[in-house]
C-alpha positions in Angstrom: -18.1 6.9 -11.8 -14.4 6.5 -10.3 -13.0 9.5 -8.7 -9.9 7.4 -8.6 -7.3 8.5 -11.2 -3.7 7.2 -12.7 -1.1 9.1 -12.9 1.5 8.1 -15.2 5.0 8.9 -15.9 6.3 10.6 -13.2 9.5 11.3 -11.9 11.5 8.0 -10.1 12.3 10.1 -6.9 8.6 11.5 -6.4 7.4 11.0 -3.2 4.0 10.3 -1.9 3.5 14.0 -0.1 4.4 15.7 -3.3 1.7 14.0 -5.3 -1.0 14.9 -2.7 -0.4 18.4 -2.4 -0.4 18.5 -6.4 -3.6 17.3 -6.8 -5.0 19.3 -3.2 -5.1 22.5 -5.7 -7.8 21.2 -7.6 -9.5 19.8 -4.9 -9.6 17.3 -1.7 -7.5 14.3 -2.0 -8.6 10.5 0.2 -5.5 8.7 -0.4 -2.1 8.8 -2.9 -1.1 4.9 -3.4 2.4 5.6 -5.2 3.5 2.5 -6.2 7.1 1.2 -6.0 9.0 -2.2 -6.8 8.2 -5.2 -4.2 12.4 -6.2 -4.3 13.8 -1.9 -4.1 11.1 -0.6 -2.5 11.7 2.2 -5.3 9.2 3.8 -6.9 7.7 2.5 -11.2 7.0 5.8 -11.2 3.3 6.0 -10.6 0.2 6.6 -8.8 -3.2 6.4 -8.1 -5.1 9.3 -6.9 -8.0 9.1 -4.9 -10.4 12.3 -4.9 -13.6 13.2 -3.1 -15.9 13.6 -5.8 -16.4 12.2 -9.6 -16.1 16.3 -10.4 -13.0 17.0 -8.8 -11.2 14.3 -10.3 -12.5 15.9 -14.3 -10.3 18.5 -12.7 -7.3 16.7 -12.0 -7.2 15.0 -15.0 -7.9 18.5 -17.1 -5.8 19.9 -14.8 -2.8 17.9 -14.9 -2.7 15.7 -17.7 0.0 16.4 -20.2 1.5 19.3 -17.5 5.5 19.7 -16.2 6.1 17.6 -13.3 10.1 18.0 -11.9 10.8 17.8 -15.9 8.2 14.6 -16.7 4.8 15.4 -18.8 2.6 13.4 -16.5 0.1 11.4 -17.6 -3.7 11.5 -16.0 -6.7 9.0 -16.7 -9.6 8.1 -14.6 -8.0 4.5 -13.4 -9.4 1.6 -15.0 -10.7 -1.6 -12.8 -8.1 -4.3 -11.6 -8.4 -7.7 -14.1 
């Protein structure tokens, strides 16, 4: 199984540090990758968070899917492999 989470519907002003701080409350965060537009460098409104175990990844989904974060309801689920 995967430990990488897709985190969508992020406020465009979100920083990787704030996302990491949020997910650290449910477990050890290995990596946060905030996806940015190549031309402007601005956030595209989603990120990938890699947790240290499957259990912690599931806790992240349970805790934050639908949760309000800076005025927006987060979408959190297991990341799918690139096609």
